[in-house]
C-alpha positions as CSV (number, residue, x, y, z in Angstrom):
1,M,138.1,-193.2,-8.6
2,K,136.3,-195.5,-6.1
3,T,137.5,-193.6,-3.3
4,L,136.4,-190.2,-4.9
5,I,132.9,-191.3,-5.4
6,T,132.9,-192.9,-1.5
7,A,134.3,-189.7,-0.3
8,A,131.5,-187.6,-2.1
9,S,128.8,-189.7,-1.5
10,V,129.5,-189.4,2.4
11,A,129.8,-185.6,2.0
12,A,126.4,-185.6,0.8
13,L,124.8,-187.7,3.3
14,L,126.8,-185.6,6.1
15,P,123.9,-183.0,6.3
16,L,121.0,-185.5,6.6
17,A,122.9,-187.1,9.5
18,A,123.0,-184.0,11.1
19,F,119.2,-183.4,10.6
20,A,118.4,-186.5,12.0
21,Q,120.3,-185.6,15.0
22,S,118.9,-182.3,15.1
23,T,116.0,-182.9,17.5
24,E,118.2,-183.8,20.5
25,A,120.7,-181.3,19.7
26,P,118.6,-178.1,21.2
27,A,118.1,-179.7,24.2
28,A,121.6,-180.9,24.5
29,A,123.5,-177.6,23.8
30,A,120.8,-175.9,26.0
31,K,121.8,-178.3,29.2
32,A,125.5,-177.3,28.3
33,L,124.8,-173.3,28.8
34,P,124.8,-171.6,32.1
35,G,121.1,-170.5,32.7
36,F,119.7,-172.8,30.2
37,G,117.8,-175.9,30.1
38,A,114.9,-177.8,28.9
39,N,113.3,-181.6,28.1
40,S,110.6,-182.5,26.0
41,D,107.8,-180.1,27.5
42,I,109.5,-177.3,29.4
43,S,111.7,-174.7,28.0
44,V,114.0,-172.5,30.7
45,S,116.0,-169.9,29.6
46,D,118.1,-166.5,30.6
47,G,118.6,-167.7,34.2
48,Y,120.7,-166.2,36.4
49,A,121.2,-165.6,40.5
50,R,121.9,-162.8,42.8
51,T,123.2,-162.4,46.0
52,T,122.5,-160.4,49.0
53,G,126.3,-161.8,50.2
54,K,124.5,-162.6,53.6
55,G,123.7,-165.9,53.2
56,S,120.5,-165.7,50.9
57,G,119.9,-164.9,47.4
58,S,117.2,-165.3,44.7
59,G,117.1,-167.2,41.1
60,Y,115.2,-166.0,37.7
61,A,114.3,-167.4,34.8
62,H,112.2,-167.6,31.8
63,L,110.0,-170.3,31.6
64,Q,108.0,-171.9,28.6
65,N,105.5,-174.5,28.6
66,R,106.0,-176.1,24.9
67,S,103.5,-178.7,25.6
68,D,99.6,-178.8,25.0
69,R,99.0,-179.5,28.7
70,E,99.2,-177.6,31.8
71,C,102.4,-177.8,33.7
72,H,103.0,-176.8,37.5
73,L,106.4,-176.2,38.8
74,N,105.8,-177.8,42.3
75,G,109.6,-176.9,43.5
76,V,113.1,-176.6,43.3
77,T,116.0,-178.1,44.7
78,S,120.1,-177.1,44.7
79,T,123.2,-178.0,46.5
80,A,124.3,-174.9,46.8
81,A,122.1,-173.6,49.6
82,A,120.3,-175.2,52.6
83,R,117.0,-174.2,51.7
84,T,115.5,-173.8,48.1
85,E,112.3,-172.6,47.8
86,L,109.8,-170.5,45.5
87,H,108.7,-167.2,46.6
88,T,106.1,-164.5,45.3
89,N,106.0,-160.8,46.4
90,R,102.7,-159.1,46.8
91,E,101.1,-156.2,48.2
92,D,99.4,-156.5,51.5
93,D,97.8,-153.0,53.1
94,G,100.5,-150.9,51.0
95,V,103.3,-153.1,52.1
96,M,105.3,-155.4,50.3
97,K,105.5,-158.9,51.4
98,M,107.4,-162.2,50.1
99,E,106.1,-165.3,51.1
100,K,106.3,-168.7,50.1
101,V,104.5,-170.6,46.9
102,E,103.9,-174.3,46.6
103,Q,103.1,-173.8,42.8
104,I,103.6,-172.1,39.8
105,T,101.3,-172.7,37.0
106,L,102.2,-172.7,33.3
107,A,99.2,-173.0,30.8
108,P,99.6,-175.0,27.4
109,G,101.7,-173.0,25.3
110,G,102.4,-170.7,27.9
111,E,105.0,-168.7,29.3
112,D,105.9,-167.7,32.7
113,G,109.2,-165.9,34.5
114,L,110.7,-166.4,37.9
115,T,111.2,-162.3,37.9
116,R,112.4,-159.8,40.5
117,G,109.5,-158.4,42.3
118,G,107.1,-161.4,41.4
119,N,107.6,-165.3,41.4
120,H,111.5,-166.4,42.0
121,V,113.8,-168.7,43.6
122,M,114.7,-168.2,47.3
123,F,118.4,-169.6,48.5
124,T,118.9,-169.5,51.8
125,G,121.8,-171.1,54.2
126,F,124.7,-171.2,51.6
127,H,126.8,-173.8,51.7
128,Q,129.7,-171.6,50.6
129,K,129.5,-167.5,49.4
130,F,128.0,-167.1,45.9
131,V,130.6,-165.4,44.1
132,E,130.1,-163.1,40.9
133,G,130.3,-165.5,37.8
134,D,130.1,-168.6,40.4
135,Q,127.4,-171.6,38.5
136,I,124.7,-172.3,41.0
137,P,123.2,-175.9,40.3
138,L,119.3,-175.5,40.2
139,T,116.7,-178.3,39.6
140,L,113.3,-177.6,38.5
141,D,110.6,-180.1,39.2
142,F,107.5,-180.1,37.1
143,G,105.9,-182.8,38.5
144,D,104.2,-184.9,35.5
145,C,105.8,-182.5,33.0
146,G,109.3,-183.8,34.1
147,T,112.3,-182.1,36.0
148,V,115.0,-179.4,34.4
149,A,118.6,-179.2,35.7
150,I,120.4,-176.0,34.9
151,T,123.2,-173.7,36.1
152,L,122.7,-170.1,37.1
153,P,125.5,-167.5,36.8
154,V,125.8,-165.6,39.6
155,D,125.1,-161.9,38.2
156,N,124.9,-159.1,40.8
157,R,125.5,-156.5,38.2
158,R,122.4,-157.6,36.1
159,A,119.6,-154.7,35.6
160,P,116.2,-155.6,36.7
161,E,113.6,-156.2,34.2
162,A,111.8,-153.2,32.9
163,S,108.5,-153.8,34.0
164,G,106.9,-152.4,37.4
165,A,108.1,-153.8,40.5
166,A,110.8,-155.8,38.9
167,G,113.5,-153.3,39.9
168,M,112.2,-152.9,43.7
169,D,114.3,-152.8,46.6
170,H,113.5,-156.1,49.1
171,S,115.6,-154.6,52.0
172,A,112.2,-152.8,53.3
173,M,110.1,-155.5,52.8
174,D,108.2,-157.6,55.6
175,H,109.5,-161.0,55.8
176,S,107.6,-162.0,58.3
177,G,105.2,-164.4,56.6
178,T,108.3,-166.6,55.3
179,E,110.5,-169.0,57.5
180,Q,113.4,-166.5,56.7
181,S,112.0,-164.0,59.1
182,G,114.7,-161.4,60.3
183,T,116.9,-162.3,57.1
184,E,117.7,-159.2,54.7
185,H,116.8,-160.0,51.6
186,S,118.0,-156.9,49.4
187,G,119.6,-157.1,46.2
188,H,116.9,-159.6,44.9
């Protein structure tokens, strides 16, 4: 009889134990999934990478600032490429140009994306070829809002987002303002 009471008591308390730990579980679970990561202030989701197959590629993800203060994405690092930078695209006299950016700002409670045709991560000088399905490590540095480490699955088949320039082909872009001048960037 005592065993049944003890087993019933433990069974009744299990949901409470799970609830007590649930504040940590989503962040831990997010870090385990490719393309997802989080810290207490920032959530990164739906991340993926693409490659041109010629030693350069790009990374994309959805960024969410869950804090009540402004957060700044100040940089990105990866062991997969010689250089990993934040870039954006802009039109200049009818010509699309890609350029390095120093910072991307997320308003308190705000969201932004690293998207095709907009702000994105640029990988150049692969240490080994990016192959469909590979997992590319990436750390996003949000300064005072912390860092978020994720892996981006290589997904060259993924359709572009459905807005404006997001689906544009960069192969005809003027990259003269970037350090990678002369490097092809089609496909991102």
